C-alpha positions in Angstrom: -34.2 140.6 31.7 -31.9 141.7 34.5 -33.4 143.2 37.6 -32.2 143.9 41.2 -33.6 144.2 44.7 -35.1 147.6 44.1 -36.9 146.6 40.8 -40.7 146.8 40.8 -43.2 145.2 38.5 -46.9 145.5 37.6 -49.3 142.8 36.4 -49.8 142.4 32.6 -53.1 143.7 31.3 -55.5 141.0 30.0 -55.2 138.5 32.8 -58.1 137.2 34.8 -57.3 135.9 38.3 -59.3 133.4 40.3 -58.5 132.8 44.0 -58.3 129.1 45.1 -57.8 127.5 48.5 -54.3 126.4 47.5 -53.1 129.4 45.4 -54.5 131.3 42.4 -55.2 130.6 38.8 -54.3 133.3 36.2 -55.8 133.1 32.8 -54.1 135.1 30.0 -57.0 136.0 27.7 -54.9 137.0 24.7 -52.6 133.9 24.9 -55.5 131.6 26.0 -53.1 130.2 28.6 -53.8 129.2 32.2 -51.2 129.4 35.0 -51.7 127.7 38.4 -49.7 129.5 41.1 -49.0 127.8 44.5 -49.5 129.9 47.7 -45.9 131.3 47.7 -46.0 132.2 44.0 -49.5 133.7 44.4 -48.0 136.0 47.1 -45.2 137.1 44.8 -47.7 137.7 42.0 -50.0 139.7 44.2 -47.1 141.8 45.6 -45.8 142.5 42.0 -49.3 143.8 41.4 -48.9 146.1 44.4 -45.6 147.3 42.9 -43.6 146.0 45.8 -39.8 145.9 45.2 -38.0 142.5 44.9 -36.5 143.2 48.4 -39.9 143.9 49.9 -41.3 140.7 48.4 -38.3 138.7 49.8 -38.7 140.2 53.3 -42.5 139.6 53.3 -42.0 135.9 52.4 -39.3 135.5 55.0 -41.6 136.9 57.7 -44.7 135.1 56.5 -43.2 131.7 56.3 -40.8 132.2 59.3 -37.8 131.4 57.2 -34.3 131.4 58.6 -32.9 133.5 55.7 -34.3 135.6 52.9 -35.5 133.5 49.9 -33.7 135.7 47.4 -33.0 133.0 44.8 -36.5 131.6 44.9 -38.1 135.1 44.5 -35.7 135.9 41.6 -36.6 132.6 39.9 -40.3 133.2 40.4 -40.1 136.7 39.0 -38.0 135.5 36.0 -40.7 132.9 35.3 -43.4 135.5 35.5 -41.5 137.7 33.1 -40.9 134.8 30.7 -44.6 134.0 30.8 -45.6 137.7 30.4 -47.6 137.7 33.6 -45.7 140.8 34.8 -43.9 143.7 33.3 -41.2 146.0 34.7 -42.3 149.4 36.0 
């Protein structure tokens, strides 16, 4: 599914989230599937739930991790994976 820097997403209904020291665990009840998200992916997932745009997510990660440049490719790949796994849906 194509998306751009202004795209926003929301979390798919039917997921249970557990916060861990090293990220979060998302359990999809209907698919009976568990996803383990590392700290960076957990931030992307949480911000998708807050309906932040792709650009806002990218900027947040750059500031949070003091990155030299914006992690656009990594954010896009993460969102693509979330979409493929039905963890998020476009708004």
